[in-house]
N, C-alpha and C positions, 0 to 999 in steps of 0.2 A: 134765531139761529143766534148765540152768542157771539160778538166780535173779540176776537183774538189773536192778540200780538206773539211770536215767541221774537224776543232776541237771540241774535246769535253772535258770538264770535266776529266779530271783523275781522279776512285773515290783515296779519302782519307785513308791510309793503315795505316798511325803513329799521332800520337796528341808527347805535350809538353807536359811534367810534370803536368803544368796547365791543360793544359785541358783536360789528364787522370784524376787527382784529381775531373776536375766536373764530369765527367759520370762518375763516379762509386760512387761519394757519399764523398767524404774525402777531407779534407783538403791537399793544397802539398806540406806541414811539414811530415805529416806524410808519405807523398813516397818519400822522400829524405831520412826519417830517414827507410823505408825498407829498399830505396837501399842497407841503411849503414849494418846495422843488418839482415834483412828481416825474420822482424818479421811474416809480412801478407805471406809470397812466392809471392808478385805481379811478373809479367814476367817485361824486359824490356830492353831496345836495344840501345847498346854506338854506336855511327857513330860519329866515331872522337871523339870531347871532349863533343859532344852530347849527351842528353840520350829522347831516342824517345817512345814511351809507342804502341804497336801493336793494331789495334783498334780487329779481331780475341783475341787474347792474353788476353784484357781487359773482352769480352763477356768472355773467359773461365773461366778465375780466376771466372766468379762471379757465371757458373753458377755450379763450384765445389763447390764455399761456401755458394751455397741456402739451405736455414734450411727451412721445414715446421712441423708448430707449430701441436701437438697433438689434436685431439678435446679431450675434456673434459669427463673424466671418461674412455680413452683408454689407453692400456696398452700397451709398447712394446711387 
């Protein structure tokens, strides 16, 4: 039987700040400010000089900040 290998495209685990901003609907400078100040608390990874955002972290952050509006006339 001949030996064959199939090259598979690896799943993307992380993206650049510009790509991350698009994924979560923010502007790239907003993510830059968040890295300095921490006002949003979006996790990021320093890979040498590069900054990357893991998809899992972006998804978790979005889930943590999800808000559901109350129905009219409803009370807490």
